[in-house]
C-alpha positions in Angstrom: -31.1 -9.4 -19.6 -34.6 -9.6 -18.1 -35.6 -12.4 -20.6 -32.5 -14.5 -20.1 -32.1 -14.1 -16.4 -34.6 -16.0 -14.2 -33.6 -14.4 -10.9 -34.4 -10.8 -9.9 -31.4 -10.5 -7.5 -28.4 -12.2 -6.1 -27.1 -12.6 -2.6 -23.5 -11.8 -1.7 -21.5 -13.3 1.1 -20.5 -11.2 4.1 -17.0 -11.3 5.5 -17.8 -13.7 8.4 -20.7 -15.5 10.0 -20.2 -14.3 13.6 -21.1 -10.7 14.3 -17.9 -9.8 16.2 -15.6 -11.1 13.5 -17.7 -9.5 10.8 -17.4 -6.1 12.4 -13.7 -6.5 13.0 -13.0 -7.4 9.3 -15.4 -4.7 8.0 -13.6 -2.1 10.1 -10.2 -3.4 8.9 -11.2 -3.3 5.2 -12.8 0.1 5.7 -9.5 1.5 7.2 -7.5 0.0 4.3 -10.0 1.6 1.9 -9.7 5.0 3.5 -5.9 4.7 3.6 -5.9 3.8 -0.1 -8.1 6.9 -0.9 -5.9 9.1 1.2 -2.6 7.9 -0.3 -3.8 8.2 -3.9 -5.4 11.6 -3.2 -2.1 12.9 -1.9 -0.4 11.8 -5.0 -3.0 13.4 -7.3 -2.8 16.7 -5.4 1.0 16.7 -5.2 1.5 15.9 -8.9 -1.1 18.4 -10.0 0.0 21.3 -7.9 3.8 20.9 -8.3 4.7 21.9 -11.8 8.2 20.3 -11.5 6.4 16.9 -11.6 5.0 17.6 -15.0 6.7 14.6 -16.6 5.4 11.4 -18.2 6.2 9.3 -15.1 4.1 11.5 -12.8 1.4 11.9 -15.5 0.8 8.1 -15.4 1.2 8.1 -11.6 -1.6 10.6 -11.3 -3.8 8.6 -13.7 -3.0 5.4 -11.8 -4.0 7.0 -8.5 -7.3 8.3 -10.0 -7.9 4.8 -11.3 -7.0 3.1 -8.0 -9.5 5.3 -6.2 -12.2 4.1 -8.5 -11.0 0.5 -8.5 -11.1 0.1 -4.8 -14.4 2.0 -4.6 -16.2 -0.5 -6.8 -16.2 -3.3 -4.3 -15.1 -2.4 -0.8 -17.7 0.3 0.3 -20.7 -1.8 -0.7 -19.2 -4.9 0.9 -18.6 -3.1 4.2 -22.1 -1.7 4.2 -23.6 -5.1 3.4 -21.5 -6.6 6.3 -22.5 -3.9 8.7 -26.2 -4.0 7.9 -26.4 -7.7 7.1 -28.0 -6.8 3.8 -26.8 -9.3 1.2 -29.1 -8.7 -1.7 -27.9 -7.0 -5.0 -30.0 -6.6 -8.1 -29.1 -8.1 -11.4 -28.5 -4.6 -12.9 -26.4 -3.7 -9.9 -24.4 -6.9 -10.2 -23.9 -6.2 -14.0 -22.7 -2.7 -13.2 -20.2 -4.0 -10.6 -18.9 -6.6 -13.0 -18.4 -4.0 -15.8 -16.7 -1.4 -13.5 -14.5 -4.0 -11.9 -13.3 -5.4 -15.3 -12.8 -1.9 -16.7 -10.7 -0.7 -13.8 -8.7 -4.0 -13.7 -7.9 -3.8 -17.4 -6.9 -0.2 -17.3 -4.8 -0.9 -14.2 -2.7 -3.6 -15.8 -2.2 -1.4 -18.9 -1.1 1.6 -16.9 1.4 -0.6 -15.0 2.7 -1.8 -18.4 3.1 1.7 -19.7 4.9 2.8 -16.5 7.3 -0.1 -16.9 8.0 1.0 -20.4 8.5 4.6 -19.1 11.1 3.4 -16.5 12.8 1.2 -19.1 13.2 4.1 -21.6 14.3 6.5 -18.8 17.1 4.2 -17.5 18.2 2.3 -20.6 17.6 5.0 -23.3 17.8 8.3 -21.5 18.8 10.3 -24.6 15.7 9.1 -26.5 13.4 9.6 -23.5 12.0 13.1 -24.5 11.4 11.8 -28.0 9.7 8.5 -27.1 7.8 9.5 -24.0 6.4 12.8 -25.3 3.1 14.3 -24.1 1.3 13.2 -27.3 2.4 9.6 -26.8 1.3 9.6 -23.2 -2.2 10.9 -24.0 -2.6 8.5 -26.9 -1.6 5.5 -24.7 -4.0 6.6 -22.0 -6.9 6.9 -24.4 -6.0 3.6 -26.0 -6.0 1.9 -22.6 -9.4 3.4 -21.7 -11.0 2.5 -25.0 -9.6 -1.1 -25.1 -10.7 -1.7 -21.5 -14.1 -0.3 -22.2 -14.6 -2.8 -25.1 -13.2 -5.7 -23.1 -15.4 -5.0 -20.1 -18.5 -4.5 -22.3 -17.9 -7.8 -24.1 -17.4 -9.9 -21.0 -20.3 -8.3 -19.1 -22.8 -8.7 -22.0 -21.7 -12.3 -22.6 -22.1 -13.1 -18.9 -25.5 -11.6 -18.4 -26.9 -13.2 -21.6 -26.8 -16.5 -19.6 -29.7 -17.8 -17.5 -29.3 -17.9 -13.8 -31.8 -20.4 -12.5 -29.8 -22.2 -9.8 -28.6 -20.8 -6.5 -28.8 -17.1 -6.0 -25.9 -16.9 -3.5 -22.6 -15.6 -5.0 -19.7 -17.0 -2.8 -17.9 -13.7 -2.7 -18.2 -10.2 -1.3 -18.8 -8.7 -4.8 -20.1 -9.9 -8.2 -17.4 -11.5 -10.3 -17.6 -13.6 -13.5 -16.3 -16.9 -12.2 -18.9 -17.1 -9.4 -21.7 -16.1 -11.8 -20.7 -18.8 -14.3 -20.9 -21.4 -11.6 -24.5 -20.2 -10.9 -25.6 -20.4 -14.5 -27.6 -23.2 -15.9 -26.7 -22.3 -19.5 -23.8 -23.5 -21.5 -20.8 -21.4 -20.4 -18.1 -22.9 -22.7 -17.9 -19.7 -24.9 -17.6 -17.5 -21.7 -14.8 -19.7 -20.4 -13.0 -19.6 -23.7 -13.3 -15.8 -23.9 -11.8 -15.6 -20.4 -8.9 -17.9 -21.4 -8.2 -15.9 -24.5 -8.3 -12.7 -22.5 -5.9 -14.0 -19.9 -3.4 -15.3 -22.4 -3.6 -12.6 -25.0 -4.2 -9.5 -22.8 -3.0 -10.2 -19.2 -0.2 -12.5 -20.3 1.2 -10.1 -22.9 1.1 -7.2 -20.4 2.9 -9.3 -17.7 5.5 -10.5 -20.2 6.2 -6.9 -21.3 6.5 -5.7 -17.7 8.9 -8.6 -16.9 11.1 -8.0 -19.9 11.2 -4.3 -19.2 12.4 -4.8 -15.6 14.8 -7.6 -16.6 16.5 -5.1 -18.9 16.4 -2.4 -16.3 18.0 -4.6 -13.7 20.6 -5.8 -16.1 21.5 -2.2 -16.9 21.5 -1.2 -13.2 23.9 -4.1 -12.4 26.5 -2.4 -14.6 26.4 0.7 -12.5 29.5 0.8 -10.2 27.8 2.8 -7.4 26.1 0.4 -5.0 23.8 3.1 -3.6 22.3 3.7 -7.0 21.7 0.0 -7.5 19.8 -0.2 -4.2 17.5 2.7 -5.3 16.6 0.9 -8.5 16.0 -2.4 -6.8 13.8 -0.8 -4.2 11.6 0.5 -6.9 11.6 -2.4 -9.3 11.2 -5.4 -7.0 8.1 -4.2 -5.1 6.4 -3.3 -8.4 7.0 -6.7 -9.8 5.7 -8.3 -6.6 2.5 -6.3 -6.7 1.9 -7.1 -10.3 2.6 -10.8 -9.8 0.2 -11.0 -6.8 -2.4 -9.1 -8.7 -2.2 -11.3 -11.9 -1.5 -14.6 -10.2 -4.5 -14.4 -7.8 -6.9 -13.0 -10.4 -5.8 -15.6 -13.0 -6.2 -18.5 -10.6 -9.7 -17.3 -9.6 -10.8 -16.7 -13.2 -9.2 -19.7 -14.9 -9.2 -22.5 -12.3 -11.1 -25.7 -13.4 -14.8 -26.0 -12.6 -14.1 -29.0 -10.4 -11.9 -27.0 -8.1 -14.4 -25.4 -5.7 -12.9 -23.3 -2.9 -14.4 -22.5 0.5 -16.0 -19.1 0.7 -13.2 -17.8 3.0 -10.6 -18.9 0.5 -12.5 -17.4 -2.4 -12.8 -14.1 -0.6 -9.2 -14.1 0.5 -7.9 -14.6 -3.0 -10.3 -11.8 -4.2 -8.7 -9.4 -1.6 -5.3 -9.8 -3.2 -6.4 -8.4 -6.6 -9.1 -5.9 -5.4 -7.8 -4.2 -2.3 -4.0 -4.9 -2.1 -2.8 -3.2 -5.3 -4.7 0.2 -4.8 -3.3 0.2 -1.2 0.3 -0.6 -2.0 0.7 1.3 -5.3 1.0 4.8 -3.6 3.6 3.4 -1.2 5.6 1.7 -3.8 5.5 4.3 -6.5 5.3 7.6 -4.8 5.4 7.9 -1.0 9.0 6.5 -1.2 9.9 9.0 -3.9 11.9 12.1 -2.8 10.2 14.3 -5.3 6.8 13.3 -4.2 7.7 13.9 -0.6 9.0 17.4 -1.4 5.8 18.1 -3.4 3.6 16.9 -0.5 5.6 19.2 1.9 5.0 22.1 -0.4 1.3 21.4 -0.6 1.0 21.1 3.2 2.9 24.3 3.7 0.7 26.1 1.2 -2.5 24.8 2.8 -1.1 25.8 6.3 -0.2 29.3 5.0 -3.7 29.8 3.5 -5.3 28.6 6.7 -3.2 30.9 8.9 -3.9 33.8 6.6 -7.6 33.2 6.7 -7.5 32.8 10.4 -5.6 36.1 10.9 -7.9 37.8 8.5 -11.0 36.6 10.4 -9.5 37.7 13.8 -8.7 41.1 12.3 -12.2 41.6 11.0 -13.6 40.4 14.4 -11.5 42.8 16.3 -12.4 45.6 13.9 -16.1 44.8 14.4 -15.7 45.0 18.2 -13.9 48.4 17.9 -16.8 49.7 15.7 -19.3 48.4 18.2 -17.6 50.3 21.0 
């Protein structure tokens, strides 16, 4: 990397040029980031503590929440700190680490969403075969396969990107390091990198989206046969938001990564598109998948009551010991 890269560091863009707008946007993104962490943390705690949620659906929900916490933490905190402190520099090694972690989390994210669509399809359309198909061994194997394939994918793209020479501008027109921006800064031949991105988009992301779409089309066709309108509404309220989030995630990222070299966007447009696939999915996933789920709500209530009980018990215990100490002192 040191031999092929002629620059020692890159410079990232901040959210806005004016100080007031920069602070406003930084605070807004920081609040969204904290809400994403809180929402996903609630899901992790609830699905771990409540033994009734020990099913494949909530197994993948828990894993997705853990992943979303890491996914949103790769880009947002550093971008907010850079915006607050007006520090734009990032080392080549730091940039490579950010590219790798972002690609890894994004690849695992889309695979988890695909598996969860499969889970819902089997649960609704083939309920009798659900315990046999979605068993614990299958869930663990699919999780490990997703992690391993994403690790390979992220490693290949990161190594291919940072084998290039960067001898032009050092300014990355985004709030984090991403491959399209780096390719535009390179003075090497980037044809193989673009071809690899295209093949990944078609073979990997395209197949995942197709599988998700087919699964939900079959689910919706099965739901339409249900005579009770209330049950239809519940299914639609779960399926449609999921499809919307997946579509926004894939469409925005695909456009950014695969748009022609001649199409150069303004920095604001570039950063706005990036927000749709870096911040929006981790923020909306807890709301769509779990916080609207009655079982999750009940589990959260149990956790809150348990924490309240422990707190009150410790408080009373402390008061009793304090009173006993005062009696002994007298």
